N, C-alpha and C positions, 0 to 999 in steps of 0.2 A: 249637802252642799256640792258634792262632786256632780250630782245629777243636774243641778242648776247650771253649773259651769259648763257641762257638756252641751246643754241645750243653747246656752248663750253663744258659744263658739264664735262665729264670724260677726256677731253683734256686739262684742265687748266694747269696741270704740264708741258705738252709738249709745250704749248704756252708760258709759262713763261720761259722754257729752251730756246726756240727759240729766244725770245726777248733778253735774257741774252747773247746768242751767238752772235746775231747781234750787241749788244752793245759792246762786246769785239772786234769784227771786226772793228767797227767804231773807237774805241779808238786806235787800232793798226794802222789804216790808218792815223789818226791824229798825231800819234807819228813819222811817217816816215820823215816828214820835219825836225824835231828836230834831229833825228839820222843823217840825211844827213848834217845838219848844223854842227854838231859836227865833222863829218868826214872831211868836207871841211875846217873848221876853225882851227881844232886842229891836226888831224891825218896827213893829207896831208902835211901841212907846216913843220911838225916835221920830215918828211921823213919816216914815219912808214907805207909805202904802203903795207907791208905784212899783217898788221892788216886789211886793207881794203879788200885785196884779200882773206883773211881768212873767211870773211863773205859771199863771193860769192859762186857760184856753184862749186862742186868738179871739179878739173882739171884746174881751173883758175890760180892756183899758178904757173903753168908751162909756162904761156903765158909771152912774153916779156913785160916789163913795158912801153917801148916806141919803136917806129920804127925809130927814128932819129939816 
């Protein structure tokens, strides 16, 4: 461990920042199922599909909601 610490030296802040960014990315990935659960359980049954489309890529609002 001391060998690794010696080689890190001046890069410690950069390594800490990299680990923090990776942690934020992991938390964001773990939150995705909860966001989808909320959309499926609450937003879609209430008929608020505009809210769902509002979170999508630009231009999605103009697509038809169903083809039937």
